C-alpha positions, -999 to 999 in steps of 0.1 A, spaced: -734 768 -101 -736 784 -136 -747 760 -165 -718 765 -183 -678 773 -174 -657 783 -205 -618 777 -203 -597 791 -229 -560 786 -235 -541 794 -267 -504 786 -279 -479 814 -285 -460 814 -319 -432 833 -331 -435 840 -370 -403 847 -390 -407 859 -426 -380 840 -447 -370 855 -480 -382 832 -509 -396 806 -484 -426 827 -467 -435 828 -434 -427 803 -407 -442 801 -371 -427 781 -342 -444 774 -308 -430 798 -280 -450 787 -248 -483 791 -237 -507 821 -237 -524 832 -205 -555 806 -196 -588 822 -188 -616 808 -169 -651 825 -173 -689 823 -169 -722 840 -163 -745 837 -135 -772 853 -112 -766 866 -75 -801 859 -63 -821 889 -47 -830 889 -9 -870 882 -21 -858 848 -29 -835 839 3 -862 817 17 -867 797 -15 -864 757 -10 -840 754 -38 -815 777 -23 -811 750 6 -804 782 29 -775 792 14 -783 825 1 -758 856 3 -766 891 0 -757 902 -35 -742 934 -24 -716 914 -2 -708 891 -30 -702 922 -53 -681 939 -29 -661 911 -21 -655 904 -56 -645 941 -64 -621 940 -36 -602 908 -51 -604 922 -86 -589 958 -75 -564 946 -52 -550 920 -78 -557 892 -51 -544 854 -62 -575 832 -55 -577 795 -55 -607 786 -82 -621 751 -75 -649 740 -93 -661 706 -80 -668 682 -107 -655 704 -131 -617 693 -128 -604 729 -120 -584 735 -94 -562 768 -101 -546 799 -87 -563 827 -104 -569 865 -106 -599 883 -114 -595 901 -152 -632 915 -155 -663 916 -135 -696 930 -149 -730 932 -131 -766 946 -135 -797 942 -116 -827 925 -133 -862 920 -124 -883 928 -94 -867 906 -66 -832 921 -65 -815 896 -86 -780 906 -101 -770 890 -138 -732 889 -137 -704 878 -158 -667 871 -146 -634 862 -163 -605 847 -145 -569 846 -155 -546 815 -145 -519 830 -125 -481 824 -132 -456 833 -106 -428 852 -124 -397 868 -108 -369 885 -125 -336 882 -112 -309 903 -122 -271 891 -127 -260 910 -95 -288 894 -74 -279 861 -88 -244 864 -81 -252 880 -43 -273 849 -38 -245 824 -50 -222 842 -26 -246 835 2 -252 799 -6 -215 794 0 -208 812 31 -240 794 46 -231 775 75 -260 746 87 -273 752 121 -291 732 146 -328 732 141 -342 755 165 -378 756 175 -397 783 155 -419 808 174 -458 806 162 -470 837 147 -502 852 151 -522 873 124 -555 890 130 -580 889 103 -589 923 88 -616 934 63 -612 919 28 -587 894 40 -584 860 22 -564 829 33 -547 830 2 -536 864 5 -525 859 42 -504 829 29 -486 849 4 -479 873 30 -463 848 50 -454 822 27 -446 840 -5 -456 826 -37 -490 821 -50 -510 812 -17 -514 778 -24 -503 772 9 -532 784 24 -545 754 35 -516 748 62 -536 780 81 -570 762 77 -558 733 91 -542 749 121 -570 772 128 -601 751 115 -619 753 150 -614 789 154 -628 797 119 -656 773 118 -668 785 150 -663 821 140 -684 817 108 -711 801 129 -710 831 150 -718 852 120 -748 831 109 -731 806 85 -734 771 85 -697 768 76 -669 787 66 -667 765 30 -633 754 38 -621 786 48 -637 808 20 -654 829 46 -632 844 75 -641 876 94 -624 908 108 -614 904 141 -605 867 140 -568 854 155 -552 828 134 -521 810 144 -495 809 115 -479 774 111 
């Protein structure tokens, strides 16, 4: 964990110049909120250090994963235990450089809190209203379960967005329905656990509830 985490959010103001009265500013919503910190990915020379508690991860794997998320605009669920942070975010910037002789990498990362926004045209709105009027309630039918095979670069949040839409905040439905499969696969790859679905691996077949 980094020693400090910075959360920043400003209010947006609309300014008007009134003749003789001067400038007036009126609040017009919130600006984008960011979460950022700096930290270290420890090099392979430190992998057996007692203070790492056997949780060492290869810096190259961490960097590749973060760059995939950043370049793909992946919506992530950022949880900081004890920091009162549980937000859907995307990665705005990620920088790193190698330091020292132990293979360490110093990095800085900035997240932007994700806000879903869908613009609906007048034609789409009219079509939706028309559909609502014509819809006839049907008797409940048993839904057929869907299956999905994990690919390289996948996350539960991205898979949840694919099947449920929205921000991906329904990822836990998928984790809960596949907990034993996800955890056993993580152990097969040498991890103590999947960190509640944080680590998923290509080839793992998930049932989508």
